[in-house]
C-alpha atoms as a printed R data frame, in Angstrom:
    type eleno elety resid chain resno       x      y       z
1   ATOM     1    CA   MET     A     1   0.000  0.000   0.000
2   ATOM     2    CA   PRO     A     2   1.462  3.424  -0.937
3   ATOM     3    CA   LEU     A     3   2.152  6.085   1.652
4   ATOM     4    CA   ALA     A     4  -0.746  8.432   2.288
5   ATOM     5    CA   ILE     A     5   1.531 11.475   1.912
6   ATOM     6    CA   GLU     A     6   5.086 11.693   0.612
7   ATOM     7    CA   LEU     A     7   6.884 15.024   0.117
8   ATOM     8    CA   ASN     A     8  10.440 15.327  -1.202
9   ATOM     9    CA   GLY     A     9  12.312 18.581  -1.721
10  ATOM    10    CA   LEU     A    10   9.028 20.449  -1.814
11  ATOM    11    CA   THR     A    11   8.970 24.245  -1.900
12  ATOM    12    CA   LEU     A    12   6.226 26.765  -2.456
13  ATOM    13    CA   GLN     A    13   7.137 30.396  -3.002
14  ATOM    14    CA   TRP     A    14   4.637 33.072  -3.923
15  ATOM    15    CA   PRO     A    15   5.595 35.465  -6.747
16  ATOM    16    CA   GLY     A    16   7.526 38.439  -5.366
17  ATOM    17    CA   ALA     A    17   8.242 36.766  -2.010
18  ATOM    18    CA   ASN     A    18  11.766 36.884  -0.592
19  ATOM    19    CA   ARG     A    19  11.778 33.238   0.447
20  ATOM    20    CA   PRO     A    20   9.610 30.121   0.167
21  ATOM    21    CA   LEU     A    21   6.607 29.881   2.447
22  ATOM    22    CA   LEU     A    22   7.117 26.101   2.544
23  ATOM    23    CA   ALA     A    23  10.420 24.235   2.227
24  ATOM    24    CA   ILE     A    24   9.964 20.589   3.217
25  ATOM    25    CA   SER     A    25  12.926 18.363   2.419
26  ATOM    26    CA   ASP     A    26  11.442 14.966   3.286
27  ATOM    27    CA   TRP     A    27   8.165 14.068   5.019
28  ATOM    28    CA   SER     A    28   5.802 11.115   4.829
29  ATOM    29    CA   VAL     A    29   2.633  9.863   6.500
30  ATOM    30    CA   ALA     A    30   1.724  6.171   6.648
31  ATOM    31    CA   PRO     A    31  -1.832  5.042   5.803
32  ATOM    32    CA   GLY     A    32  -4.310  5.200   8.654
33  ATOM    33    CA   ARG     A    33  -2.268  7.576  10.834
34  ATOM    34    CA   LEU     A    34  -3.854 10.453  12.736
35  ATOM    35    CA   VAL     A    35  -1.513 13.412  12.292
36  ATOM    36    CA   PHE     A    36  -1.661 16.817  13.957
37  ATOM    37    CA   LEU     A    37   0.145 19.816  12.459
38  ATOM    38    CA   GLN     A    38   0.510 23.032  14.427
39  ATOM    39    CA   GLY     A    39   1.866 26.464  13.706
40  ATOM    40    CA   PRO     A    40   0.930 30.124  14.099
41  ATOM    41    CA   SER     A    41  -1.313 31.996  11.681
42  ATOM    42    CA   GLY     A    42   0.470 32.685   8.410
43  ATOM    43    CA   SER     A    43   2.961 29.851   8.819
44  ATOM    44    CA   GLY     A    44   1.656 27.964   5.762
45  ATOM    45    CA   LYS     A    45  -0.622 25.349   7.358
46  ATOM    46    CA   SER     A    46  -3.602 25.997   5.087
47  ATOM    47    CA   THR     A    47  -1.312 26.312   2.063
48  ATOM    48    CA   LEU     A    48   0.138 22.869   2.786
49  ATOM    49    CA   LEU     A    49  -3.373 21.420   2.905
50  ATOM    50    CA   SER     A    50  -4.117 23.088  -0.445
51  ATOM    51    CA   LEU     A    51  -1.049 21.379  -1.905
52  ATOM    52    CA   LEU     A    52  -2.115 18.007  -0.534
53  ATOM    53    CA   ALA     A    53  -5.647 18.506  -1.861
54  ATOM    54    CA   GLY     A    54  -4.300 19.284  -5.318
55  ATOM    55    CA   VAL     A    55  -5.568 22.864  -5.309
56  ATOM    56    CA   GLU     A    56  -2.086 24.413  -5.350
57  ATOM    57    CA   ARG     A    57   1.037 23.128  -7.066
58  ATOM    58    CA   PRO     A    58   4.542 23.282  -5.555
59  ATOM    59    CA   SER     A    59   7.188 25.604  -6.937
60  ATOM    60    CA   SER     A    60   9.631 22.686  -6.900
61  ATOM    61    CA   GLY     A    61   9.974 19.150  -5.590
62  ATOM    62    CA   SER     A    62   7.530 16.269  -5.488
63  ATOM    63    CA   CYS     A    63   4.189 15.811  -3.779
64  ATOM    64    CA   ARG     A    64   2.735 12.318  -3.785
65  ATOM    65    CA   VAL     A    65  -0.690 11.776  -2.239
66  ATOM    66    CA   LEU     A    66  -2.181  8.277  -1.995
67  ATOM    67    CA   GLY     A    67   0.325  7.106  -4.581
68  ATOM    68    CA   HIS     A    68  -0.525  9.870  -7.070
69  ATOM    69    CA   SER     A    69   2.164 12.355  -8.124
70  ATOM    70    CA   PHE     A    70   0.196 15.569  -7.713
71  ATOM    71    CA   HIS     A    71   3.130 17.699  -8.865
72  ATOM    72    CA   VAL     A    72   2.917 16.294 -12.407
73  ATOM    73    CA   LEU     A    73  -0.830 15.714 -12.771
74  ATOM    74    CA   THR     A    74  -3.031 18.107 -14.717
75  ATOM    75    CA   GLY     A    75  -5.733 20.077 -12.948
76  ATOM    76    CA   VAL     A    76  -8.420 17.706 -14.231
77  ATOM    77    CA   GLN     A    77  -6.469 14.676 -13.038
78  ATOM    78    CA   ARG     A    78  -5.950 16.213  -9.594
79  ATOM    79    CA   ASP     A    79  -9.674 17.018  -9.403
80  ATOM    80    CA   ARG     A    80 -10.493 13.389 -10.173
81  ATOM    81    CA   VAL     A    81  -8.197 12.059  -7.450
82  ATOM    82    CA   ARG     A    82  -9.482 14.600  -4.945
83  ATOM    83    CA   ALA     A    83 -13.131 13.827  -5.673
84  ATOM    84    CA   GLY     A    84 -12.698 10.113  -5.158
85  ATOM    85    CA   SER     A    85 -10.120  9.875  -2.401
86  ATOM    86    CA   ILE     A    86  -9.754 13.079  -0.366
87  ATOM    87    CA   GLY     A    87 -12.201 14.702   2.032
88  ATOM    88    CA   VAL     A    88 -11.703 18.269   3.267
89  ATOM    89    CA   ILE     A    89 -13.196 20.030   6.289
90  ATOM    90    CA   PHE     A    90 -12.730 23.738   5.649
91  ATOM    91    CA   GLN     A    91 -12.170 26.263   8.426
92  ATOM    92    CA   GLN     A    92 -15.189 28.310   7.300
93  ATOM    93    CA   PHE     A    93 -17.157 25.131   6.413
94  ATOM    94    CA   ASN     A    94 -18.023 26.423   2.877
95  ATOM    95    CA   LEU     A    95 -21.605 25.147   3.039
96  ATOM    96    CA   LEU     A    96 -24.138 26.397   0.511
97  ATOM    97    CA   PRO     A    97 -26.498 28.416   2.722
98  ATOM    98    CA   TYR     A    98 -29.703 27.754   0.760
99  ATOM    99    CA   LEU     A    99 -29.267 23.957   0.654
100 ATOM   100    CA   SER     A   100 -30.445 21.697   3.465
101 ATOM   101    CA   ALA     A   101 -28.044 19.801   5.691
102 ATOM   102    CA   ILE     A   102 -28.566 16.588   3.714
103 ATOM   103    CA   GLU     A   103 -28.234 18.373   0.367
104 ATOM   104    CA   ASN     A   104 -24.928 19.899   1.477
105 ATOM   105    CA   VAL     A   105 -23.646 16.497   2.596
106 ATOM   106    CA   LEU     A   106 -24.564 14.941  -0.756
107 ATOM   107    CA   LEU     A   107 -23.033 17.743  -2.827
108 ATOM   108    CA   PRO     A   108 -19.651 16.006  -3.430
109 ATOM   109    CA   SER     A   109 -21.493 12.904  -4.648
110 ATOM   110    CA   ARG     A   110 -23.451 14.944  -7.174
111 ATOM   111    CA   ILE     A   111 -20.467 16.973  -8.356
112 ATOM   112    CA   ALA     A   112 -18.255 13.905  -8.769
113 ATOM   113    CA   ASN     A   113 -21.125 11.799 -10.156
114 ATOM   114    CA   GLN     A   114 -20.229  9.077  -7.669
115 ATOM   115    CA   PRO     A   115 -22.586  7.199  -5.364
116 ATOM   116    CA   PRO     A   116 -22.146  8.044  -1.667
117 ATOM   117    CA   ALA     A   117 -20.216  5.536   0.414
118 ATOM   118    CA   HIS     A   118 -22.514  6.219   3.371
119 ATOM   119    CA   ALA     A   119 -26.106  7.261   3.816
120 ATOM   120    CA   PRO     A   120 -26.032 10.968   4.713
121 ATOM   121    CA   GLN     A   121 -28.544 10.349   7.491
122 ATOM   122    CA   GLU     A   122 -26.203  7.783   9.051
123 ATOM   123    CA   LEU     A   123 -23.250 10.180   9.071
124 ATOM   124    CA   LEU     A   124 -25.296 13.067  10.449
125 ATOM   125    CA   GLN     A   125 -26.730 10.805  13.137
126 ATOM   126    CA   ARG     A   126 -23.283  9.554  14.167
127 ATOM   127    CA   LEU     A   127 -21.968 13.119  14.235
128 ATOM   128    CA   GLY     A   128 -24.740 14.173  16.567
129 ATOM   129    CA   LEU     A   129 -27.016 16.236  14.314
130 ATOM   130    CA   ALA     A   130 -30.643 15.638  15.283
131 ATOM   131    CA   PRO     A   131 -32.996 14.315  12.534
132 ATOM   132    CA   THR     A   132 -35.216 17.376  12.991
133 ATOM   133    CA   LEU     A   133 -32.383 19.479  11.519
134 ATOM   134    CA   TRP     A   134 -31.568 17.379   8.458
135 ATOM   135    CA   GLU     A   135 -33.915 19.320   6.171
136 ATOM   136    CA   GLN     A   136 -33.014 22.725   7.606
137 ATOM   137    CA   ALA     A   137 -31.183 25.193   5.355
138 ATOM   138    CA   ALA     A   138 -27.536 25.503   6.337
139 ATOM   139    CA   ASN     A   139 -27.878 29.204   7.161
140 ATOM   140    CA   ARG     A   140 -30.445 28.343   9.844
141 ATOM   141    CA   LEU     A   141 -28.077 26.014  11.690
142 ATOM   142    CA   SER     A   142 -25.781 26.986  14.551
143 ATOM   143    CA   VAL     A   143 -22.018 27.043  14.074
144 ATOM   144    CA   GLY     A   144 -21.658 23.685  15.818
145 ATOM   145    CA   GLN     A   145 -24.402 22.165  13.679
146 ATOM   146    CA   GLN     A   146 -22.841 23.505  10.485
147 ATOM   147    CA   GLN     A   147 -19.564 21.972  11.578
148 ATOM   148    CA   ARG     A   148 -21.154 18.539  11.794
149 ATOM   149    CA   VAL     A   149 -22.628 18.954   8.319
150 ATOM   150    CA   ALA     A   150 -19.211 19.940   6.963
151 ATOM   151    CA   ALA     A   151 -17.626 16.842   8.521
152 ATOM   152    CA   ALA     A   152 -20.313 14.564   7.084
153 ATOM   153    CA   ARG     A   153 -19.812 16.132   3.646
154 ATOM   154    CA   ALA     A   154 -16.058 15.450   3.848
155 ATOM   155    CA   LEU     A   155 -16.730 11.779   4.663
156 ATOM   156    CA   ILE     A   156 -19.645 11.061   2.322
157 ATOM   157    CA   LEU     A   157 -17.581  9.522  -0.494
158 ATOM   158    CA   GLY     A   158 -15.498  7.338   1.822
159 ATOM   159    CA   PRO     A   159 -12.162  9.151   1.390
160 ATOM   160    CA   ARG     A   160  -8.823  7.552   2.131
161 ATOM   161    CA   LEU     A   161  -7.401 10.881   3.342
162 ATOM   162    CA   LEU     A   162  -9.171 13.506   5.454
163 ATOM   163    CA   LEU     A   163  -7.708 17.026   5.568
164 ATOM   164    CA   ALA     A   164  -9.076 19.306   8.293
165 ATOM   165    CA   ASP     A   165  -8.247 23.013   8.432
166 ATOM   166    CA   GLU     A   166  -8.794 24.431  11.956
167 ATOM   167    CA   PRO     A   167 -12.165 22.610  12.095
168 ATOM   168    CA   THR     A   168 -12.806 23.370  15.776
169 ATOM   169    CA   SER     A   169 -11.765 27.034  15.843
170 ATOM   170    CA   ALA     A   170 -15.340 28.316  16.245
171 ATOM   171    CA   LEU     A   171 -16.181 26.097  19.239
172 ATOM   172    CA   ASP     A   172 -15.537 26.337  22.951
173 ATOM   173    CA   ALA     A   173 -13.179 23.838  24.594
174 ATOM   174    CA   ALA     A   174 -15.838 21.305  25.626
175 ATOM   175    CA   HIS     A   175 -17.437 21.189  22.183
176 ATOM   176    CA   GLN     A   176 -14.013 21.118  20.505
177 ATOM   177    CA   ARG     A   177 -13.102 17.926  22.334
178 ATOM   178    CA   ALA     A   178 -16.444 16.205  21.673
179 ATOM   179    CA   PHE     A   179 -16.434 17.042  17.971
180 ATOM   180    CA   LEU     A   180 -12.796 16.057  17.480
181 ATOM   181    CA   LEU     A   181 -13.272 12.698  19.189
182 ATOM   182    CA   LEU     A   182 -16.304 11.957  16.989
183 ATOM   183    CA   VAL     A   183 -14.438 12.716  13.757
184 ATOM   184    CA   LEU     A   184 -11.366 10.726  14.782
185 ATOM   185    CA   GLU     A   185 -13.509  7.774  15.836
186 ATOM   186    CA   LEU     A   186 -15.235  7.758  12.441
187 ATOM   187    CA   ALA     A   187 -11.888  8.027  10.667
188 ATOM   188    CA   GLN     A   188 -10.290  5.205  12.627
189 ATOM   189    CA   SER     A   189 -13.250  2.894  12.068
190 ATOM   190    CA   ALA     A   190 -12.809  3.344   8.308
191 ATOM   191    CA   ALA     A   191  -8.958  3.344   8.311
192 ATOM   192    CA   ILE     A   192  -8.876  6.922   7.009
193 ATOM   193    CA   THR     A   193  -5.629  8.873   7.273
194 ATOM   194    CA   VAL     A   194  -6.219 12.233   8.974
195 ATOM   195    CA   LEU     A   195  -4.133 15.393   8.776
196 ATOM   196    CA   MET     A   196  -5.494 18.214  10.889
197 ATOM   197    CA   VAL     A   197  -3.905 21.632  11.175
198 ATOM   198    CA   SER     A   198  -4.447 24.028  14.054
199 ATOM   199    CA   HIS     A   199  -2.678 26.681  16.096
200 ATOM   200    CA   ASP     A   200  -4.114 25.067  19.260
201 ATOM   201    CA   SER     A   201  -1.487 22.603  20.500
202 ATOM   202    CA   ARG     A   202  -3.824 21.263  23.227
203 ATOM   203    CA   MET     A   203  -5.484 18.980  20.680
204 ATOM   204    CA   ALA     A   204  -2.267 17.176  19.792
205 ATOM   205    CA   ASP     A   205  -2.828 14.531  22.485
206 ATOM   206    CA   PHE     A   206  -5.649 12.960  20.452
207 ATOM   207    CA   PHE     A   207  -3.365 12.138  17.515
208 ATOM   208    CA   ASP     A   208  -0.758  9.475  16.743
209 ATOM   209    CA   GLU     A   209   1.906 12.028  15.892
210 ATOM   210    CA   SER     A   210   2.355 15.793  16.099
211 ATOM   211    CA   TRP     A   211   4.398 18.090  13.845
212 ATOM   212    CA   ARG     A   212   5.199 21.789  13.747
213 ATOM   213    CA   LEU     A   213   5.887 24.150  10.865
214 ATOM   214    CA   THR     A   214   9.156 26.010  11.440
215 ATOM   215    CA   GLU     A   215   9.877 29.650  10.636
216 ATOM   216    CA   ALA     A   216  11.840 28.483   7.594
217 ATOM   217    CA   GLY     A   217   8.824 26.587   6.251
218 ATOM   218    CA   GLY     A   218  10.035 23.121   7.159
219 ATOM   219    CA   LEU     A   219   8.500 20.471   9.406
220 ATOM   220    CA   GLU     A   220   9.782 19.207  12.736
221 ATOM   221    CA   VAL     A   221   8.412 16.849  15.359
222 ATOM   222    CA   ALA     A   222   6.496 18.838  17.974
223 ATOM   223    CA   ALA     A   223   7.775 18.497  21.525
């Protein structure tokens, strides 16, 4: 089985910048691992997730995700891999406000023209969203409820890799813990590799391994 993530000599430098935002010499993640990545705002955490999701391309080096060489694939090819194998929980959730909770969860299935791997009702139930809210428009849900919808949407196609960008930033500490444990439990039961980024190092204890982005854009094991 290929590594879930494999980066070699990877850099990303924005036009006009004095130095690369990311400069990762060698980093890999084994399948099924729960990985936490921390770093302050602006350190490149979200940009790294964009690279791993195939949204951005590196300036140099190689980026292999689930055995696919994202650095050489076309945009269409990266979209195809992402649709079938990668789930993303965005920091701002990115729900369509006029669609119901269930319609938002099923959106990746409709866009990718792939059948869902799970019933949306089952995912929403397991994530703690009451059935009375399943037909509610997303803009009528609370922040915590929207978060559960976003997590279900990321899992609906049965991804092999789940990328989560500060998914608990809008919640208080008690709700952060409960939500995180639910998502990790679902991921472990399906052998999904998880990479979650956050500036909140307190959550690192729930993961198999913890890394930190350095000021130079590299990665080091977090103490």
